[in-house]
C-alpha positions in Angstrom: 51.5 -10.6 29.1 51.4 -13.8 31.2 50.6 -17.1 29.4 48.7 -19.9 30.9 50.6 -23.0 32.1 51.1 -25.4 29.2 49.5 -28.7 29.3 51.7 -31.7 30.1 53.2 -33.2 27.0 52.9 -36.9 26.3 56.2 -38.5 25.6 56.8 -39.3 22.0 59.3 -42.2 21.9 62.0 -41.2 19.4 62.8 -43.8 16.7 66.4 -44.9 16.3 66.7 -42.7 13.2 68.4 -43.5 9.9 71.1 -46.2 10.3 74.7 -45.2 9.7 77.9 -47.0 10.2 79.5 -44.3 12.4 77.4 -42.5 15.0 78.9 -39.5 16.7 78.9 -39.8 20.4 80.0 -37.1 22.8 82.3 -38.6 25.4 84.0 -35.5 26.8 82.9 -32.1 27.9 85.1 -29.2 29.0 83.5 -26.0 30.0 84.9 -22.5 30.8 82.1 -20.1 31.6 81.7 -16.8 33.6 79.6 -18.7 36.2 81.6 -21.9 36.5 84.7 -23.7 35.4 84.1 -27.3 34.6 80.9 -29.1 33.9 79.9 -29.8 37.5 80.4 -26.2 38.8 78.8 -24.7 35.7 75.7 -27.0 35.9 75.3 -26.3 39.6 75.4 -22.5 38.8 72.7 -22.9 36.2 70.3 -24.8 38.4 70.8 -22.3 41.2 70.3 -19.4 38.8 73.7 -18.0 39.6 74.8 -15.5 37.0 78.3 -14.7 35.9 77.3 -11.2 34.6 78.6 -8.1 36.4 80.6 -4.8 36.0 83.6 -5.1 33.7 86.9 -5.3 35.6 89.2 -6.5 32.9 89.8 -2.9 31.7 88.6 0.6 32.6 85.1 0.7 31.2 84.0 3.8 33.0 84.0 5.9 29.8 81.8 3.4 27.9 78.0 3.5 27.7 77.8 -0.2 28.4 79.8 -1.6 31.3 78.2 -5.1 32.0 79.7 -8.4 30.7 80.3 -12.0 31.7 84.0 -12.2 32.8 85.9 -15.3 33.8 87.6 -14.3 37.0 89.1 -17.4 38.5 90.9 -19.2 35.7 94.5 -19.8 36.7 97.1 -19.3 34.0 100.8 -20.2 34.0 101.7 -16.7 32.7 99.1 -14.2 33.5 101.0 -11.4 31.8 100.7 -13.1 28.4 97.6 -15.2 28.7 93.9 -14.5 29.2 91.2 -16.8 30.5 89.7 -17.5 27.0 93.0 -17.7 25.2 94.3 -20.2 27.7 91.0 -22.1 27.8 90.9 -22.4 24.0 93.7 -24.9 23.7 92.6 -26.9 26.8 91.0 -30.2 25.8 88.2 -31.8 27.7 90.4 -34.7 28.9 90.8 -34.8 32.7 93.9 -33.0 33.9 94.6 -31.7 37.4 92.9 -28.4 38.1 91.5 -28.2 34.6 87.8 -27.2 33.9 87.0 -30.6 32.3 85.2 -33.9 32.5 85.2 -36.8 30.2 84.0 -40.4 30.0 86.8 -42.7 29.1 88.7 -41.0 26.3 92.3 -39.9 26.5 95.2 -39.1 24.2 96.4 -42.7 24.4 93.1 -43.8 23.0 92.8 -41.5 20.1 94.7 -43.1 17.2 96.4 -39.8 16.7 97.1 -40.1 13.0 93.4 -40.0 12.3 92.0 -38.1 15.3 91.6 -34.3 14.6 90.4 -30.9 15.8 87.7 -28.6 14.5 86.9 -25.5 16.5 85.2 -22.2 16.0 86.3 -18.7 16.8 84.8 -15.2 16.3 87.7 -13.0 17.3 90.8 -15.2 17.8 93.1 -14.0 20.5 91.8 -10.4 20.5 92.9 -9.5 24.0 96.3 -11.0 23.5 96.7 -9.2 20.2 95.7 -5.8 21.7 98.2 -6.3 24.6 101.0 -7.1 22.2 100.2 -4.1 20.0 100.0 -1.8 23.0 103.4 -3.0 24.1 104.8 -2.4 20.7 103.4 1.2 20.5 104.4 2.2 24.1 107.6 0.2 24.8 109.0 -1.1 21.5 109.5 -4.3 19.6 111.6 -6.0 22.3 108.6 -6.0 24.6 106.4 -8.0 22.2 106.0 -11.7 22.7 107.0 -14.0 19.8 103.6 -15.5 20.1 102.1 -12.2 18.8 102.8 -13.5 15.3 100.1 -16.1 15.5 98.2 -15.8 18.8 95.4 -13.7 17.4 95.0 -16.2 14.4 91.7 -18.0 14.6 93.3 -21.4 13.8 95.9 -21.1 16.7 93.5 -22.9 19.1 93.0 -26.1 17.1 96.7 -26.0 16.3 97.7 -25.9 19.9 95.2 -28.6 20.8 96.6 -30.9 18.1 100.2 -30.3 19.2 99.4 -30.8 22.9 97.5 -34.0 22.4 99.3 -35.4 19.3 96.1 -35.3 17.2 97.5 -35.6 13.7 94.3 -35.9 11.7 92.2 -33.1 10.2 92.5 -29.7 11.9 90.9 -26.4 11.1 88.9 -23.5 12.4 85.6 -22.1 11.3 84.4 -18.5 11.6 80.6 -18.1 11.5 80.0 -15.8 14.5 77.3 -17.0 17.0 76.7 -20.1 14.8 80.3 -21.2 14.9 80.2 -23.7 17.8 77.4 -25.7 16.1 79.0 -25.4 12.6 82.3 -26.8 14.0 80.3 -29.6 15.6 78.7 -30.4 12.2 82.0 -30.5 10.5 83.5 -32.8 13.2 80.5 -35.1 13.0 81.0 -35.4 9.3 84.6 -36.5 9.9 83.4 -39.1 12.4 80.9 -40.4 9.9 83.7 -40.5 7.3 85.8 -42.8 9.6 87.8 -40.6 12.0 87.8 -42.2 15.4 87.8 -39.0 17.4 87.5 -35.3 17.0 87.9 -32.4 19.5 85.3 -29.7 18.6 83.5 -26.7 20.0 84.6 -23.1 20.6 85.9 -20.7 23.2 85.9 -16.9 22.6 86.7 -13.6 24.3 86.4 -10.0 23.1 86.6 -8.4 26.5 89.2 -5.7 25.8 88.9 -2.1 24.5 89.5 -3.3 21.0 86.7 -5.9 21.1 84.4 -3.7 23.1 84.6 -0.9 20.6 83.4 -3.3 17.9 80.5 -4.5 20.1 79.4 -0.9 20.8 79.5 0.0 17.1 77.4 -3.0 16.4 74.6 -1.5 18.4 73.1 -4.7 19.9 74.3 -4.5 23.5 71.8 -3.8 26.2 72.3 -0.4 27.8 71.1 -1.6 31.2 73.4 -1.2 34.1 71.7 -4.0 36.1 73.5 -7.3 35.4 70.6 -9.6 36.3 68.1 -7.8 34.1 70.2 -6.6 31.2 69.7 -9.7 29.0 65.9 -10.5 28.6 65.2 -12.6 25.5 61.6 -12.9 24.5 60.5 -10.1 26.9 58.5 -7.1 25.8 61.2 -4.9 27.3 64.1 -6.7 25.6 66.7 -4.1 24.5 69.8 -6.1 23.6 72.1 -8.7 25.0 75.2 -8.9 27.1 78.6 -10.2 26.1 80.6 -12.8 27.9 83.7 -14.9 27.4 84.3 -18.7 27.4 82.6 -21.6 25.8 83.0 -25.4 25.6 85.1 -28.1 24.0 83.7 -31.6 23.3 85.3 -34.9 22.6 83.3 -36.5 19.7 83.9 -40.2 19.0 82.7 -43.0 16.9 80.1 -44.7 19.1 81.4 -48.2 18.3 85.0 -47.2 19.4 83.6 -45.8 22.6 81.4 -48.8 23.2 84.4 -51.2 23.0 85.8 -49.7 26.2 82.4 -49.5 27.9 81.9 -45.7 27.5 78.2 -44.6 27.2 78.9 -40.9 26.6 76.7 -37.9 27.2 74.6 -38.3 24.1 74.8 -38.5 20.3 74.8 -35.7 17.7 71.9 -37.1 15.7 71.5 -34.2 13.3 73.8 -31.3 12.4 73.7 -29.8 8.9 77.0 -28.4 7.7 77.4 -24.7 7.2 75.8 -23.4 4.0 77.8 -21.6 1.3 74.8 -20.8 -0.8 74.2 -17.1 -1.6 70.9 -17.2 0.3 71.7 -18.6 3.8 69.1 -21.0 5.2 66.7 -19.4 7.8 66.8 -20.7 11.3 63.6 -22.7 10.8 65.0 -24.4 7.7 68.1 -25.3 9.7 66.0 -26.8 12.4 64.1 -28.8 9.8 67.3 -30.1 8.2 68.7 -31.1 11.5 65.5 -33.0 12.4 65.5 -34.7 9.0 69.1 -35.8 9.5 68.2 -37.3 12.8 65.2 -39.1 11.4 62.9 -37.3 13.8 59.9 -35.0 13.6 59.1 -31.8 15.5 56.9 -33.9 17.8 59.9 -35.8 19.1 61.7 -32.6 20.4 61.5 -32.4 24.2 63.4 -29.1 24.7 64.6 -26.2 22.6 67.8 -24.2 23.5 66.9 -21.0 21.7 69.3 -18.5 20.3 67.8 -15.7 22.3 69.0 -12.6 20.4 67.6 -10.3 23.1 66.2 -7.6 20.8 62.6 -7.1 19.9 63.2 -6.8 16.2 65.1 -10.0 15.7 63.6 -11.9 18.7 59.9 -11.7 17.7 60.4 -13.3 14.2 62.5 -16.0 15.7 59.9 -17.1 18.3 57.9 -19.1 15.7 61.0 -21.2 14.9 60.3 -22.9 18.2 56.6 -23.2 17.7 56.6 -25.9 15.0 58.3 -28.2 17.4 55.1 -29.0 19.2 51.5 -28.0 19.7 50.9 -24.5 21.1 52.9 -23.8 24.2 54.1 -27.4 24.1 57.9 -27.7 23.9 59.9 -26.1 26.7 62.2 -23.3 25.5 65.2 -22.1 27.5 68.1 -19.6 27.1 70.6 -20.4 29.8 73.1 -18.0 28.2 71.3 -15.3 30.1 73.6 -16.2 32.9 76.8 -16.0 30.9 76.1 -13.5 28.1 76.6 -14.3 24.4 80.0 -15.8 24.0 80.6 -15.4 20.3 81.6 -18.8 18.7 81.8 -20.2 22.3 78.1 -19.6 22.9 76.6 -22.3 20.6 79.3 -24.7 21.8 78.3 -24.0 25.4 74.6 -24.4 24.6 75.4 -27.9 23.1 77.3 -28.9 26.2 74.5 -27.6 28.4 71.9 -29.5 26.4 73.9 -32.7 26.8 74.1 -32.2 30.6 70.3 -31.5 30.6 69.6 -34.8 28.7 71.7 -36.7 31.3 70.1 -34.9 34.3 66.6 -35.0 32.9 66.3 -31.4 33.9 66.0 -28.2 31.8 68.1 -25.3 33.2 66.3 -21.9 33.5 66.3 -18.7 31.6 67.0 -15.8 34.0 66.3 -12.1 33.5 63.1 -12.7 31.6 60.2 -12.9 34.0 57.4 -12.5 31.5 57.4 -13.2 27.8 56.0 -10.7 25.3 52.5 -11.2 24.1 53.6 -12.0 20.6 55.9 -14.8 21.8 53.6 -17.7 22.8 56.4 -19.8 24.3 56.7 -22.1 27.2 59.8 -20.3 28.5 61.5 -22.2 31.3 62.3 -19.7 34.1 63.0 -22.2 36.9 64.7 -25.6 36.7 62.2 -28.1 35.3 62.4 -31.9 35.8 61.5 -33.8 32.7 61.7 -37.6 33.2 61.2 -38.4 29.5 63.8 -35.9 28.3 65.4 -37.6 25.3 65.8 -35.1 22.4 67.1 -31.5 22.4 67.2 -29.0 19.6 69.9 -26.3 19.9 69.6 -23.2 17.7 72.1 -20.4 16.9 72.0 -17.3 14.7 73.6 -13.9 14.2 72.7 -10.7 12.4 74.9 -11.6 9.4 72.4 -14.4 8.6 74.6 -17.3 9.7 72.3 -19.9 11.3 72.9 -23.3 12.8 70.9 -26.1 14.4 71.7 -29.5 15.9 69.7 -32.3 17.3 71.1 -34.1 20.3 69.8 -37.4 21.7 70.3 -38.8 25.2 72.5 -41.9 25.5 70.9 -45.2 25.4 70.6 -46.8 28.9 73.2 -49.5 29.6 
């Protein structure tokens, strides 16, 4: 079913929101994605509709019923026999370094007051591929062929530990495991640290499960699209949606106290205006409740939301009930909705982090990146789905959503940086 074009939305100037001593400003973005390394290359790929999905080459997938994924193929490592694209990317901070997939605005290790600056990242699988390679070497060749790093490389907290060591960040450091919601949950925890007085936090998530070990788990899960066509396998909100594709990668962000950043003239990519922390209640909040909490934290209403970066589960059963979570953000058909992860696949804990980075880039470019794969939304999903780059001169507020089948949900509200 094809929906009529939505009417033009009148801009709703967003209020400054509730005052707080410490505002969390994103001053650095580092991206590692199947369709681009670094923010500029990744953003160009999104606007051109260039997908990173394709046949699996990392291992022999010929015997598996699903053989499409989003692989990172051009990430240079110092020791390719022991490192993988995602395991190497995870400890790489968004500070500018030669040939690193990163960009930042004014922050660096020398600026971080290391005794207070910290790291909060998310991970779904830890170093799954590294772990499998080590165990395979143990089984086939013996203990002398196993790296000493095997003892901790698959541990979820290895990434924040390596970041803190490399950049001398001696403040709070930990990892969070909440599947697809992890990237936003880590951001929420990092934001709380900023508001409690930390000058800087590195946060986000990078994940990879592209190995036989991880692939077996995905197949048992039953949520992968069986399609063999990379450009049409992942079709969120489509009547023919039959699952999602998996990718690897994610994003890391430098989150700073806005006043500290302003003292050196940095404007940043935008502020994290609302990000409710992960819930430990027996009944987890629904996605709509998460969105409402994030908006309330930001001091905004649904009418102020200019774009929604949806979770986009890619299955009819979970997708249809989630469509209304976007509807309260505006009048019928009003707020644009996009799922740019259709060009990368779902990245585990890295997916929500990458969506946050993408939303920040969109706020700065005043352009919403498209959803690919889905050419027509289902009749019961009355959404203004963005399927081509859309220029929005008044783009100021983005709502980013994430969820998984285990009922973990997350939402964050991002605001464009103030001019000047």
